[in-house]
Every structure is written in structure tokens, then in C-alpha cells.
N, C-alpha and C positions, 0 to 999 in steps of 0.2 A: 193566026194564036189567039188564045181566049182573051175578055177583053178583061183589065184589072179592076177592082171595085172596093172604094174603100167610104166610113164614116166620122164623124165625133162622137162624139158620147150620145150626146143627144138624138143626132140624125138628122140635123139642120142642113148641117154645111155636108156634102157626099163630092163623090170625085169615081169619074171614068177615066182609065186612060188606053187609049186604042190601040197600042205598042207597047212592046216588053217592057222591062226593066232593063238598061242601062249598066247600072252597078247596085250596090249592095253594101252597106257597109255598121258597124258600128264607132259612133263618134262621142271620144271622149272628152273635146273642148270642153272650156268653163261656158263659155257663151250656149251651148248648148246643153249642160247642165242646169244650168239658170233658169233657161227658156223651157224645161222640161221639172223642173225639182228632182229630178234622175239622177242618179252615178255615171250614166251615160243614154244615150237615146239610139235604134237604129231607124238607120234611112234606106229608105232604094230611091234610083234617080231616073227619069223619065224624060223625054222627049218632051219640052215646052207644049208643041204643036200638038203632040197625042193627047194634052189633059183637058180635060174638060170638067168645071163643075157644074155637078149638078146639083136638083134643091136649094139652100141661100147660098147666095157668095159669101165666100171666105172674107173676116173683116183682115188688113194689113197694118202689120206695123215694122218700120226703120227700127230695125233691136241696135245695127250700125253702118255707119257709113257704107254703102254699096249692098247691106244686105236686108232684104228683108220678110218679116216671118208672118206666115197667116195664120188666125184661129179661127174659131168658133163664138162669134158674138156672144150666141146664149149659153153656152155650158162651158166656152173657155178651153173646149180641145187646141192644142196646137194640132195643124195639120201640115201646115208643106213650108218651105225656104226655096229661097230666092236669091244668087247672087249676082253683081254686074258682072264677073268674071267669065259666068257662064249662062249669056244672053239666050239659050236654045235649051237649059237644062231648069228643071223643078225637081226639090228633093221631097220624098213623102214620109212622112214617120208610120214604119213599118206594123206599127198595135193597129194604127185604124186602119188595114187593110181585113176585109168581110172575108174574105180564105186566105189562112194564113199556111195551108199545106202547103208543102213544093218549096216556099220560100226560106233559103240561106242567107246570111249576110259572108262575102266575101272576105272581110279585113276590117280590122279595127285603125281607126284615125285618130290622129292625135293623142297619142299613147301616151307624148312625155305630160300629158294637161291629165290623165288618170285619178281619179281619188285612190288612194294604198290602203282603204277600208272592204274594197271588195275584188275577190281572187276570183281571175277568169283559168280556167284549167283547159280550154277549144287550142287548136293548133292552126286561128287564123295568123295571117300574115300582118300584124304590127306597125304603124308609119307613123 
């Protein structure tokens, strides 16, 4: 399986994932919307043990109890999300991927928190 790589806007923070993606989703929760200033964000989940930060390490922000969000200290790009309830996994932003070919989200999460001014026409499950 090829490595998965990605980076922030300025390129200072980079990552490599040795294994594949465990899951992928569009998240509509208020927390993710505020962290990205967007109507929803798209994640992919990897085994934390397969993730290596290359370049500069991201900065951490405890955004709520048990949740840490990671970002580039120079350009501010959000990079990752970790939660104590899933200690072996890290969620990375799909938009940070170097190669988007073949990436497909599997579902929508926190659908009940979505903004009403975005109409989505896909047929993914909505949780």
C-alpha cells in the first residue's frame, strides 16, 4: 500500500501515513465548523501508530475536554484531531492530502448539526 502524505498551506507541517485509511467522513458538528470556518469538514481516520509528522510538528489546542486539535503555527492550517475516546486513532483533514485521487468519503456524521444553507445531493449515509 502506498504512503499517504499531506501538508499545511505553507508546507511547514507535513505528515506521512504508512498504512491505509480506516474511515472517512464529512463532519457537520458545530465544533468542526468553528475550527475550520466552513459549513462542514472532511476527515480521514488513520492508526495513530502509522502517522509520522515530518517537517515541523503541529501545534496543539485543547478545544474541549478530551479533544486536541492540531494546526500549523505559521499559516494556521488545521491539520488533525485526536480524542481520548479513540486513543489509537488520529483524524486528518482530507483537504491536506497531497494526492486526492481515489479518496471518497464514506458517510456524513453529526448530520443533525448541519447548516441549513448548504444542499448536498450525494447518497452517503447520514448519521
